[in-house]
MARVEX-153245 format. One record per atom (N, C-alpha, C, O, CB): residue in three letters; x, z, y. Coordinates in steps of 0.02 Angstrom, whole numbers, plus 50000, padded with zeros to 5 digits. Glycine has a CB too. Layout:
REM MARVEX-153245
ALAXZY;...
END
This chain:
REM MARVEX-153245
MET501685025344867;MET501915024344935;MET502595027644943;MET502735032844913;MET501405027144986;ILE503015024644984;ILE503675027345001;ILE503675029145075;ILE503645024645117;ILE504245022344983;HIS503705035545090;HIS503735037745160;HIS504465037945182;HIS504875041045149;HIS503395044645170;VAL504625034745237;VAL505295035245266;VAL505275040845317;VAL505025040045373;VAL505515028445299;ASP505545046545298;ASP505535052345343;ASP506075051745396;ASP505985054245452;ASP505645058745303;SER506635048445381;SER507165047345430;SER507535040945410;SER507725040045352;SER507645053445434;TRP507645036645459;TRP508035030545445;TRP508785031945448;TRP509175027945421;TRP507855025045495;GLY508985037345479;GLY509695038945482;GLY510095033945522;GLY509845031145572;GLY509975039445412;VAL510715032745501;VAL511165028245536;VAL511095021145508;VAL511225019945449;VAL511905030645530;ALA510885016545550;ALA510825009445532;ALA510385008345471;ALA510505003745432;ALA511515006445519;GLY509875012545461;GLY509425011745405;GLY508955005845414;GLY508705004645468;GLY509025018045395;SER508845002145360;SER508394996345363;SER508224994345292;SER508514996845243;SER508724990445401;VAL507764989645286;VAL507594986645221;VAL507864979545222;VAL507704975545266;VAL506814986745208;GLN508274977945172;GLN508604971445170;GLN508554968345101;GLN508614971745050;GLN509334972045192;ASP508444961745100;ASP508484958045037;ASP509114953645040;ASP509574955145078;ASP507844953645024;ALA509144948345001;ALA509734944145000;ALA509764939345059;ALA510234935345064;ALA509764940244936;GLY509274939545104;GLY509294935345163;GLY509004928445151;GLY508704927045099;GLY509984934645188;ARG509094924145200;ARG508824917345198;ARG509384912445212;ARG509434910045269;ARG508244916445248;PRO509794910845163;PRO510344906045176;PRO510074899045188;PRO509504897445171;PRO510824905945117;GLY510494894845217;GLY510314887845227;GLY509894886545289;GLY509574881345294;GLY509944885445169;ARG509884891245337;ARG509484890245397;ARG509894888845459;ARG509634889045514;ARG509044896245408;ALA510544887545451;ALA510974886445509;ALA510714880645551;ALA510774880745613;ALA511694885145487;TRP510444875545519;TRP510194869845556;TRP509604871645601;TRP509424867845646;TRP510004864245508;LEU509294877345587;LEU508754879745629;LEU508994884845681;LEU508594887445720;LEU508204882945586;GLY509654886045681;GLY509934890945728;GLY509834898045705;GLY509784902545747;GLY509614890145795;ALA509824899145640;ALA509714905845613;ALA510244907345560;ALA510404903045519;ALA509004906645584;GLY510514913445561;GLY510994915545511;GLY510644917845447;GLY510024917645443;GLY511434921145538;ARG511044919945398;ARG510764922045334;ARG510354928345340;ARG509814928745311;ARG511304923045284;GLY510594933245379;GLY510264939745380;GLY510314943045313;GLY510734941145272;GLY509524939045401;GLY509904948045300;GLY509914951445236;GLY510474956445231;GLY510804958045280;GLY509964946445181;ALA510594958945170;ALA511094964045158;ALA511784961545175;ALA511954955745162;ALA511074966345084;VAL512194965945205;VAL512874963845222;VAL513334964045160;VAL513844960645158;VAL513164968345277;ASP513154968045110;ASP513534968545048;ASP513094966144991;ASP512764970044958;ASP513784975845035;LEU513104959544980;LEU512664956644929;LEU512814959044858;LEU512344960344821;LEU512714949144932;PRO513454959844838;PRO513574962244769;PRO513274969144757;PRO513034970444702;PRO514314962444756;SER513294973644806;SER513014980344797;SER512254980144794;SER511954983744754;SER513234984944853;LEU511944975844835;LEU511224975044831;LEU511024972444762;LEU510564975044731;LEU510964970244886;ALA511384967344738;ALA511224964344673;ALA511304969444617;ALA510894969744572;ALA511674958344660;LEU511834973544619;LEU511944978544567;LEU511394983744567;LEU511134985444514;LEU512614981844577;ALA511214986244625;ALA510674991244629;ALA510034988544599;ALA509684992044562;ALA510554993444702;ASN509884982244614;ASN509274979244587;ASN509314978344511;ASN508824979644476;ASN509144972544620;ARG509874976144486;ARG509944975144413;ARG509864981844377;ARG509574982144322;ARG510634972044396;LEU510114987144406;LEU510074993644373;LEU509354995944361;LEU509204999144311;LEU510444998944415;VAL508904994244408;VAL508204996244400;VAL507774990744370;VAL507164991444365;VAL507914998444467;GLY508084985244350;GLY507714979844317;GLY507414974744364;GLY507004970644342;GLY507184982744278;ASN507614974744427;ASN507364969844475;ASN507764963444473;ASN508314963144444;ASN507364972744546;GLY507504958244505;GLY507904952444521;GLY508424954344573;GLY508304958844613;GLY507464946644546;GLU508994950944573;GLU509544952944616;GLU509394952544691;GLU509714956044730;GLU510134948644602;SER508914948444711;SER508784947544782;SER508214951944809;SER508034951344868;SER508614940344796;PHE507934956344767;PHE507384960644790;PHE507604964944850;PHE508194966544857;PHE507144965144732;ALA507124966644892;ALA507274970744950;ALA507404978044929;ALA507084980644884;ALA506684970445000;ALA507894981144964;ALA508074988044951;ALA508254991245018;ALA508284987845070;ALA508674988544900;PHE508374997745017;PHE508585001245078;PHE509345000445087;PHE509725001045039;PHE508385008745074;GLU509544999145149;GLU510254999045168;GLU510355004545220;GLU509975004945268;GLU510464991945196;THR510865008745211;THR510965014345257;THR511705016145261;THR512075015245214;THR510555020345236;SER511895018645319;SER512565021445328;SER512535029045331;SER512975032245359;SER512895018745391;GLY512005031945302;GLY511925039145298;GLY511335041645337;GLY511185039045391;GLY512555042645323;GLY510995046745310;GLY510435049745345;GLY509755047245324;GLY509245050045347;GLY510505048745417;LEU509715042145282;LEU509075039645259;LEU508735045045216;LEU509045047745170;LEU509155033045218;THR508105046445231;THR507715051345191;THR507045048145174;THR506675046045218;THR507615058045231;ILE506895047945108;ILE506265045145086;ILE505895050145042;ILE506195053945005;ILE506375038545048;SER505225049945047;SER504795054145005;SER504345049544964;SER504115044344988;SER504365059045048;LEU504205051544902;LEU503835047344856;LEU503165050444838;LEU503125056444827;LEU504235046144792;THR502655046344835;THR501985048844818;THR501805047544745;THR501285049944721;THR501465045744863;LYS502235043844709;LYS502125042744638;LYS502805042044604;LYS503305040644637;LYS501685036444625;PRO502845042944538;PRO503485042244504;PRO503805035444518;PRO503475030244513;PRO503405043244428;THR504435035444536;THR504785029344556;THR505495029444530;THR505855034444537;THR504785028644633;MET505705023944501;MET506405023244479;MET506835020844538;MET506645016044572;MET506455018344419;VAL507405024144548;VAL507855022244602;VAL508565021644574;VAL508715024244521;VAL507835027544659;ALA508985018044611;ALA509695017644594;ALA510085016944659;ALA509855013644706;ALA509845011644547;VAL510675020044661;VAL511095020144721;VAL511755016544706;VAL512075018044656;VAL511225027344745;THR511945011944751;THR512585008444743;THR512895007544812;THR512665010444861;THR512495001444708;GLY513425003544816;GLY513775002444879;GLY514305007644889;GLY514685009144844;GLY513275002444938;GLY514315010544949;GLY514775016044963;GLY514555022344927;GLY514045022444893;GLY514825017245037;VAL514945027544936;VAL514775034044906;VAL514565038844962;VAL514925039645012;VAL515385036944866;ALA513985041844954;ALA513735046645002;ALA513515052944966;ALA513455053044905;ALA513145043545043;HIS513405058145005;HIS513145064444977;HIS512385063744971;HIS512025064145021;HIS513345070545023;VAL512145062844909;VAL511435061644897;VAL511125067944869;VAL511375070744820;VAL511335055644849;THR510575070144899;THR510215076144875;THR509485074344861;THR509205069844893;THR510265081944926;VAL509195077944813;VAL508485076844795;VAL508145083644793;VAL508385088344762;VAL508425073244726;GLU507575084044826;GLU507145089944822;GLU506545088144779;GLU506205083244791;GLU506925092344893;GLY506405092244729;GLY505835091044687;GLY505945086044632;GLY505465083144606;GLY505265088944727;GLY506575084944614;GLY506715080044561;GLY507425080644537;GLY507815084644563;GLY506585072944586;PRO507615076644488;PRO508295076844459;PRO508805073944508;PRO508615070244554;PRO508315073144392;PRO509445075544498;PRO509965072644541;PRO510025065244531;PRO509885062644477;PRO510635076044528;VAL510245061844582;VAL510355054644579;VAL511095053244591;VAL511355054544645;VAL509915050844632;GLY511425050744540;GLY512125049044546;GLY512225041744561;GLY511755037744557;GLY512505050944483;TRP512835039844578;TRP512995032944595;TRP512945028644532;TRP513215030344480;TRP513705032444626;GLY512585023044537;GLY512585018044485;GLY512175019644423;GLY512285016544371;GLY513265016844465;MET511705024344427;MET511295025944369;MET510565026344389;MET510395030244433;MET511525032744337;PRO510125022344358;PRO509425022744375;PRO509125029344355;PRO509255031944300;PRO509035017044343;VAL508725032244399;VAL508405038744388;VAL507675038244409;VAL507525035344462;VAL508775044444427;VAL507225040944369;VAL506515041244388;VAL506385047744425;VAL506475053144397;VAL506055040444326;LEU506185047144488;LEU506005053044528;LEU505255054144524;LEU504875049344527;LEU506235052144602;PRO505045060344517;PRO504325061644510;PRO503955061144576;PRO504265061044629;PRO504205068544479;ALA503305060844573;ALA502895060944633;ALA503045067344672;ALA503105072744642;ALA502135060444616;GLY503095066744736;GLY503235072544779;GLY503975073744792;GLY504145078044833;GLY502955078544748;ALA504415070044759;ALA505135070944769;ALA505355068044836;ALA505065063144860;ALA505535067544712;THR505855071144866;THR506165068644928;THR506905067644916;THR507255072044892;THR506045073644987;MET507135061744932;MET507835059944922;MET508165058544989;MET507885055045032;MET507895053744876;ARG508765061444999;ARG509125060445062;ARG509825057945047;ARG510195060845007;ARG509165067045103;VAL509995052445080;VAL510675049845077;VAL511055052845137;VAL510935051045194;VAL510695041945079;GLY511505057545123;GLY511855061045176;GLY512445057145203;GLY512455051045204;GLY512085067745152;ARG512935060945225;ARG513515057645258;ARG513915053545208;ARG513935054945149;ARG513965062945290;MET514225048345235;MET514635043945194;MET515275047445175;MET515605050645216;MET514775037345231;LEU515465046745111;LEU516095049445086;LEU516605043845075;LEU517195044745089;LEU515975053245021;LEU516375038145051;LEU516795032245041;LEU516385026045059;LEU515785025745046;LEU517045031844967;GLY516705021145089;GLY516355015145107;GLY515965015945172;GLY516015020945206;GLY515885013145051;ALA515575010845188;ALA515205010745251;ALA514455010245243;ALA514085011845290;ALA515445005045293;ARG514215008045184;ARG513495006945175;ARG513295008545104;ARG513655007145056;ARG513304999845193;VAL512695011445097;VAL512395013045032;VAL511765008945024;VAL511395007645072;VAL512255020745026;TYR511625006944962;TYR511015003344946;TYR510595007544897;TYR510855010044847;TYR511164996344915;VAL509955008144913;VAL509485011844871;VAL508945006944849;VAL508525004844889;VAL509165018044909;ALA508965005044785;ALA508455000644758;ALA507915004644724;ALA508045009944695;ALA508764995644709;VAL507305002244726;VAL506745005244689;VAL506464999944642;VAL506444993944659;VAL506195008044738;ARG506245002044585;ARG505974997244537;ARG505364993644566;ARG504894996844590;ARG505785000744470;GLY505384987044565;GLY504854983044596;GLY505034980644665;GLY504704976344693;GLY504224986944600;GLY505574983444694;GLY505784981444761;GLY505394985144814;GLY504844987644802;GLY505694974044770;VAL505684985444874;VAL505354988644931;VAL504924983544967;VAL505174978344989;VAL505874991844980;VAL504284985044972;VAL503814980445004;VAL503514983945065;VAL503294989645061;VAL503244978344954;ASN503524980545121;ASN503244983245183;ASN502534980645191;ASN502424974645202;ASN503674981245245;ARG502064985145187;ARG501354983345195;ARG501084986945257;ARG500874992745254;ARG500934985245132;GLY501084983345312;GLY500854986345374;GLY501334991645398;GLY501914990245411;GLY500154989145364;ASP501084997845403;ASP501495003345429;ASP501775007745373;ASP501995013245386;ASP501095007545478;ALA501745005345310;ALA501975009445254;ALA502405005345207;ALA502334999245202;ALA501375012445216;MET502865008845172;MET503285005745122;MET502985007245053;MET502725012645040;MET504015008345127;HIS503035002345009;HIS502795003044940;HIS503305000044893;HIS503704995844913;HIS502104999744931;ALA503295002344830;ALA503654998844778;ALA503234992844756;ALA502624993444749;ALA503815003544717;GLY503554987244744;GLY503204981244724;GLY502974981644651;GLY503084986644618;GLY503634975144735;PRO502674976244626;PRO502434976144557;PRO503014977244508;PRO503574975044521;PRO502084969544542;ASP502864980544453;ASP503384981744403;ASP503644975044377;ASP503254970644359;ASP503104986044345;PRO504304974144375;PRO504584967644354;PRO504514966144280;PRO504664960644258;PRO505304967244373;GLN504294971044241;GLN504194970044168;GLN504854968144133;GLN504844964444084;GLN503664964644156;THR505394970844158;THR506054969744126;THR506374976544117;THR506194981444150;THR506504965044169;GLY506864976944071;GLY507194983244057;GLY507664985344112;GLY507984981244144;GLY507564982843992;ALA507714991944122;ALA508194994844168;ALA508844996344130;ALA508844996344069;ALA507915001144203;ALA509374997744167;ALA510004999444135;ALA509955006044097;ALA509605010644118;ALA510564999844188;THR510305006444042;THR510315012544002;THR510975016244007;THR511055021843982;THR510165010943929;GLN511475013044040;GLN512125016044051;GLN512305015544125;GLN512105010744158;GLN512665012644006;PRO512675020444151;PRO512865020044221;PRO513355014344234;PRO513755012544190;PRO513175026644244;ALA513325011544293;ALA513795006344312;ALA514465009644330;ALA514485015244355;ALA513525002244372;ALA515005006144317;ALA515665008544335;ALA515815006444407;ALA515785000544424;ALA516205005944287;ARG515975011244448;ARG516135009644518;ARG516875007744524;ARG517315011444502;ARG515975015644565;ARG516995001944555;ARG517674999744567;ARG517875001544639;ARG517495000444686;ARG517734992144555;GLU518465004244645;GLU518715005644712;GLU518794999144750;GLU519154994644727;GLU519395009644709;PRO518474998444809;PRO518514992044845;PRO519224990544868;PRO519584994944890;PRO518044992144905;SER519414984244862;SER520074982144883;SER520104981644959;SER519604980344991;SER520264975444851;THR520704982644986;THR520814981545057;THR521174974845069;THR521354973145125;THR521224987245088;ASN521264971045015;ASN521554964345021;ASN520994959245026;ASN520584958644980;ASN522024962744960;VAL520984955545080;VAL520434950945095;VAL520714943845103;VAL521164942745143;VAL520054953145159;ARG520444939145064;ARG520694932345068;ARG520354928445126;ARG519764929345139;ARG520564928745001;ILE520754924345159;ILE520504920445216;ILE520714913245210;ILE521204911545176;ILE520744923345282;TRP520324908945243;TRP520484901745250;TRP520634900245323;TRP520354903545367;TRP519894897245223;PRO521064895445337;PRO521184893645407;PRO520534891445441;PRO520124887945411;PRO521704887945412;GLY520454893545504;GLY519844891945540;GLY519884885345578;GLY520414882245581;GLY519684897545588;PRO519334883245608;PRO519314876745642;PRO519664876745709;PRO519794871345736;PRO518604874645651;ARG519824882645737;ARG520144882945803;ARG520844885845799;ARG521074889145846;ARG519724887045851;LEU521184884745743;LEU521864887245735;LEU522324884545789;LEU522814887745808;LEU522124885545666;ASP522174878445814;ASP522604875345864;ASP522554878745932;ASP522934877145978;ASP522434867945871;TRP522084883545940;TRP522034887246002;TRP522534893046004;TRP522584896546055;TRP521324889946011;PHE522904894145951;PHE523354899845946;PHE524074897445937;PHE524194891745916;PHE523154904545888;ASP524544901945952;ASP525244899945943;ASP525414899345869;ASP525034901445826;ASP525714904945978;GLY526004896545855;GLY526184895045787;GLY526274901045742;GLY526274900345681;GLY526804891145787;ASP526354907045772;ASP526454913045732;ASP525804916945720;ASP525814922045685;ASP526954917545766;ALA525254914745748;ALA524634918645745;ALA524394919645673;ALA524224925145654;ALA524094915345786;LEU524374914245634;LEU524134914845565;LEU524614919145524;LEU524394922945480;LEU524054907945533;LEU525274918545537;LEU525754922845502;LEU525644930145520;LEU525674934445477;LEU526474920645520;THR525514931445584;THR525364938345605;THR524744940945569;THR524734946645546;THR525254938645682;LEU524244936745564;LEU523614938745533;LEU523704940445459;LEU523374944845433;LEU523094933345540;THR524154936845425;THR524244937745353;THR524834942145335;THR524984943045275;THR524314931145321;SER525184944845384;SER525774948945368;SER525734956045395;SER526144960245377;SER526384945645394;LYS525254957345438;LYS525184964045467;LYS524494966945450;LYS524004963145446;LYS525284963745544;PRO524444973545440;PRO523784976545429;PRO523364976545492;PRO523624977045548;PRO523864983645402;PHE522704976045484;PHE522244976345540;PHE521764982145528;PHE521464982845475;PHE521844969645548;LEU521694986345579;LEU521304992545576;LEU520584991145596;LEU520454987945647;LEU521604997945620;VAL520104993645556;VAL519394993145574;VAL519244998245629;VAL519345004245619;VAL518934994345512;THR519014995845686;THR518865000245742;THR518115001145754;THR517905005845787;THR519184997645805;ASP517714996745726;ASP516984997245733;ASP516664992545683;ASP516954987345665;ASP516744995645807;THR516064994245659;THR515714989845613;THR514964990545623;THR514714995945634;THR515914991445540;SER514624984945618;SER513894984745622;SER513664979045578;SER514064975645547;SER513644983845697;ARG513014977845576;ARG512754972245537;ARG512974965545566;ARG512984960545531;ARG511994972545534;VAL513144965445630;VAL513354959145662;VAL514074957545643;VAL514224951745626;VAL513294959645738;GLY514514962445646;GLY515214960945631;GLY515644967045630;GLY515434972545648;GLY515474956145681;THR516264966145609;THR516764971445605;THR517334969845653;THR517634964545650;THR517034972345532;ARG517474974645698;ARG518004973745746;ARG518664976445717;ARG518674981545683;ARG517834977345813;LEU519204972945732;LEU519854974645705;LEU520364975245761;LEU520284972345815;LEU520074969445653;ARG520894979045747;ARG521464979445793;ARG522104979245753;ARG522174982845703;ARG521434985845837;GLY522574975145774;GLY523214974545738;GLY523694970645780;GLY523714971245841;GLY523114971245669;GLY524104966445747;GLY524554962145785;GLY524164957445829;GLY523684954245806;GLY525014958345739;ALA524364956845892;ALA523994952545939;ALA524034945245918;ALA524574942745901;ALA524264953346010;LEU523464941845920;LEU523424934845903;LEU523414930945969;LEU522894930346001;LEU522784933245860;HIS523994928245987;HIS524084925246054;HIS523804918246057;HIS523934914046013;HIS524824925246073;ARG523414916946109;ARG523134910346120;ARG523604906046162;ARG523954908646205;ARG522454910846153;VAL523604899646148;VAL523984894946189;VAL523514890846233;VAL523724887446280;VAL524404890246145;ARG522874891146217;ARG522364887946259;ARG521914893446287;ARG521664897646249;ARG521944882646218;HIS521824893446353;HIS521464898946385;HIS520834896646421;HIS520524900446458;HIS521914902446434;GLY520634890546410;GLY520024888046441;GLY519404890746405;GLY519464894446355;GLY520014880546441;GLU518834888946430;GLU518204890946399;GLU518044886346340;GLU518114880246344;GLU517624890846451;LEU517834889346285;LEU517634885546226;LEU516874885146225;LEU516544890346224;LEU517904888746160;PRO516584879146225;PRO515854878646220;PRO515604882146157;PRO515934882046105;PRO515624871246220;SER515034885246162;SER514754888746104;SER514674883946047;SER514454878246056;SER514074891946122;GLU514854886245987;GLU514784882045928;GLU514524886345870;GLU514534892445874;GLU515454878845909;GLY514294882945818;GLY513974886445763;GLY514434891345728;GLY515034889945720;GLY513704881545714;MET514154896945707;MET514534902045671;MET514344901845597;MET513824899145578;MET514404909045701;VAL514774904745556;VAL514624905945486;VAL514804913145469;VAL515204916245504;VAL515004900845439;GLU514504915745416;GLU514674922445393;GLU515404922545372;GLU515634918145336;GLU514204924645335;GLY515764927645395;GLY516474928245379;GLY516934925245432;GLY517544926145429;GLY516614925045314;ALA516644921545481;ALA517064918645534;ALA517424924245572;ALA517134929445586;ALA516624914445583;MET518054923045588;MET518464927945623;MET518574925445694;MET519024921345707;MET519154929145586;GLN518164927845740;GLN518224925945810;GLN518754930345844;GLN518854936145826;GLN517544926645846;VAL519094927345893;VAL519604931145929;VAL519454931046004;VAL519534925946037;VAL520314928145915;PRO519234936746031;PRO519114937246104;PRO519774936946142;PRO520314936846111;PRO518734943846121;PRO519754936846208;PRO520364936346248;PRO520864941946236;PRO521464941046247;PRO520194936246320;ASP520644947846212;ASP521114953346201;ASP521534952446138;ASP521984956346125;ASP520744959846198;GLY521384947246098;GLY521774945846039;GLY521594949745977;GLY521904948845925;GLY522474947146054;ASN521084953945981;ASN520864957945924;ASN520254954645891;ASN519734953945923;ASN520694965245945;PRO520314952645828;PRO519784948545797;PRO519154952445778;PRO519164958545771;PRO520054945245736;ILE518614948745771;ILE517964951345748;ILE517734947045690;ILE517684940945697;ILE517434951445807;VAL517604950145633;VAL517354946445574;VAL516594946745574;VAL516304952145576;VAL517644949445508;MET516274940945573;MET515554940545574;MET515254942545506;MET515484940145454;MET515334933545593;LEU514754946845507;LEU514404948945446;LEU513694945945446;LEU513544941445485;LEU514374956645441;ALA513264948445403;ALA512614945145390;ALA512184944345452;ALA511794939645456;ALA512224949045339;GLY512244948945500;GLY511834948545561;GLY512164944545616;GLY511994945445675;GLY511684955445585;TYR512634940245599;TYR513004936445650;TYR512554931945691;TYR512044929645667;TYR513554932245616;PRO512744930745754;PRO512354926145796;PRO512444918945772;PRO512944917345740;PRO512564926645869;ALA511974914745787;ALA511994907845763;ALA512564903945796;ALA512834899245767;ALA511334904345777;THR512744905845858;THR513284902445893;THR513764907645922;THR513584913445931;THR513014897845948;GLY514364905445938;GLY514854909845969;GLY515324905846013;GLY515404899746004;GLY515254913645917;GLY515624909246062;GLY516054905746110;GLY516784907546105;GLY517184904846144;GLY515824907246177;TYR516974911946059;TYR517684913446049;TYR517964909045994;TYR517614907345946;TYR517784920946031;PRO518604907046000;PRO518894902745947;PRO518944906345880;PRO519104912245878;PRO519584900245968;VAL518814902745827;VAL518834905445759;VAL519504903645728;VAL519644897745714;VAL518244902845715;ILE519924908645717;ILE520594907545691;ILE520594906945615;ILE521014903545586;ILE521064913145712;ALA520114910245582;ALA520094910245509;ALA519384911945487;ALA518974914145527;ALA520604915245479;VAL519254910845423;VAL518604912545393;VAL518734916345328;VAL519124914145286;VAL518174906045380;VAL518414922145321;VAL518484926145261;VAL518164922445202;VAL517604919845208;VAL518174933145270;ASP518504922345145;ASP518214919245086;ASP517544922545071;ASP517504928745072;ASP518704919845025;PRO517014918645056;PRO516354921645044;PRO516364927044990;PRO515974931844994;PRO515874916245023;VAL516804926544941;VAL516834931544887;VAL517074938244913;VAL516924943444883;VAL517284929144831;ASP517444938344969;ASP517744944544995;ASP517394947345056;ASP517614952445082;ASP518454943345011;VAL516874944145080;VAL516534946645141;VAL516284953845130;VAL516314957845177;VAL515944942045159;HIS516054955445070;HIS515794962145058;HIS516334967445065;HIS516184973245080;HIS515484962544988;LEU516964965545055;LEU517514970445064;LEU517574972445137;LEU517694978245152;LEU518174967445039;VAL517484967645182;VAL517494969145253;VAL516884973345272;VAL516934978045311;VAL517504962745296;ALA516304971545243;ALA515684975145258;ALA515714982445237;ALA515394986745268;ALA515094971745225;GLN516084984045184;GLN516124990845159;GLN516724994745185;GLN516845000345164;GLN516134990845083;ALA517104991745231;ALA517694995245258;ALA517484999645317;ALA517284997045369;ALA518224990145281;PRO517525006245309;PRO517335010645365;PRO517855010545420;PRO518415008245411;PRO517225017745340;VAL517665013245478;VAL518135013845533;VAL518755017745510;VAL518695022945477;VAL517805017345595;GLY519335015245528;GLY519955018345507;GLY520295015145448;GLY520865016645432;GLY519835025445492;THR519945010545415;THR520235006945358;THR520725001645381;THR520594998245431;THR519675003745316;GLU521285000945346;GLU521754995545359;GLU521624989845310;GLU521674990845249;GLU522484998045354;LEU521454984045336;LEU521334978245295;LEU521954973645297;LEU522294973045348;LEU520704974345318;HIS522084970445240;HIS522634965745235;HIS522354958845219;HIS522014958045168;HIS523164968145182;PHE522494954045261;PHE522214947245252;PHE522734942845217;PHE523324942645236;PHE522004944245320;LEU522514939345165;LEU522944935345124;LEU522694928145124;LEU522094927045126;LEU522984938045053;PRO523144923245121;PRO522914916245117;PRO522524915245052;PRO522734917544999;PRO523524911345120;ALA521964911845055;ALA521554910644996;ALA521874905444952;ALA521604903744899;ALA520844908445017;
END
């Protein structure tokens, strides 16, 4: 059994989500940083889409039996009581009775903690799933410093903005002012609209960059709503969405034409 002693900041259990449900009015959901989830799972021998813990710091779990864990994503201060240290990108077997805490974030915005077999919710308790019967990693993963260069494609409502808006978006840095599972808010050069009427709600996609009336864009992440009413000036390339998801408040992002 895995006891969650504290969920901390934005703590949850996430798998790879459920893509392909837009026609039902549902977004993908799941982990906001899919590459980090997949890496954590590979390190402990799981399939890439297995459920794991996602946290922005403060997650504390206690184990009732020996369990292999791996930490990826951002870098946080991780401590273990009653067991060996757990470093970034290396699977470690923690003994029964060990307590692991993911402390404050040092780099990035989210950490993923995978357990061998995946995290399974059975009623009011968490458990590790069945052993996958595959080998775990024998060498630590190399952590790459996340890029702040994010590729974008022109959005479907580009005609709602003046002719310089896309140039502004791709030539000036944009500061992350807030981030959640729903989206990341940015502030930078104002993206001026030439149409000021109401836009009927229309379907959203992950990575869509909506622009509210104040001109500061919001990039939709895995928890995005199925529809939105702000015009979408651009869409982040799917390969780079995780870069936005891992950008903490205060990060300057640079958007480049895909």
